C-alpha positions, 0 to 999 in steps of 0.5 A: 500500500502506498501511504500518503505523508499524513498516514506515514506520519501517523505510523511513525508518531505512534511509537513515540506516544507509547515510549512516553508512556513507558518512560512515565511521561503519561501527561506528555503522551496524552497532550501529544496525541490530543494535539496531533490525532485529536487536533480537530477538537483539541485546537479549540481548547489549547489555551484554556485546557485545564491541566489540573482538572485533567490530572485529577480525572486521571488520578481518579480513574487510575484504580479502574485502569489497574483492574483492567491491566493485562487484559487482552482484547482478543480474550477478554469477556468485555461484559465482565468489565462494562462498568469500568470501561464506561466509567473511564470513557465517560470521565475522559469524554466529558473533558473539553478537547478530549470528547468522544474521539479523544477518549478512546485514544487516551484509553488505548495509550494507557492499555494498547492491548484492550482499547480500540480507537475510533474517529467520527468516520469510523464511529458513524460507519458502524452506526454509533451516531451518539458516541456515548458510553453505550456506543463505545462499549457496543463498538468494542463488542462489535470489533471483538466479534468482527476481528476476534480471529484476525491475525495481528499485524507485525509489532501491533496489538489486535486493538491497534491492528483494528484501528489501522484497518478501520483507518484504511478502509473507512477514514482514509477513503472518506477523506479522499472523497472529501478532498476530491469534492473540494478540488471539484468545487474549487475548479467550479469557482 
């Protein structure tokens, strides 16, 4: 596959996020992913983002993350952890600049073996139009059912492999269509 420059950058920057997490630079990893992969929402709050409130939220949900530590998307019975997943998602998605697209990205960084990321195109493609806690939980269940026996890509978790496949098959196609539309519209002017 011939990757475009933005897709290539996404692929290259992903290990940077994970390395920051490994070095206990969690806040830095989160701010970096929000300012790159969640830029559409984060740009509006960059100057007013309440870092103190964000840190308090992270501290509050840390014990919940610990309950989920070591769980693997391929094997876990998600129903056994519905409350914990929904609590983490609702806590993060309530923060301006993170919202419903950024929350799964932060969740994935904290536990890349368990949480699958989404964006608006992916979410809507699968019919999860509200983006609330129920939608995210049901999205995880659908992804697990759809990809349970899927072989992971080299050096990737199943959750990350699913994200890449969704990005390629859904998001990148939508963006290409949108760019084609914008080019046609500009030619008409």
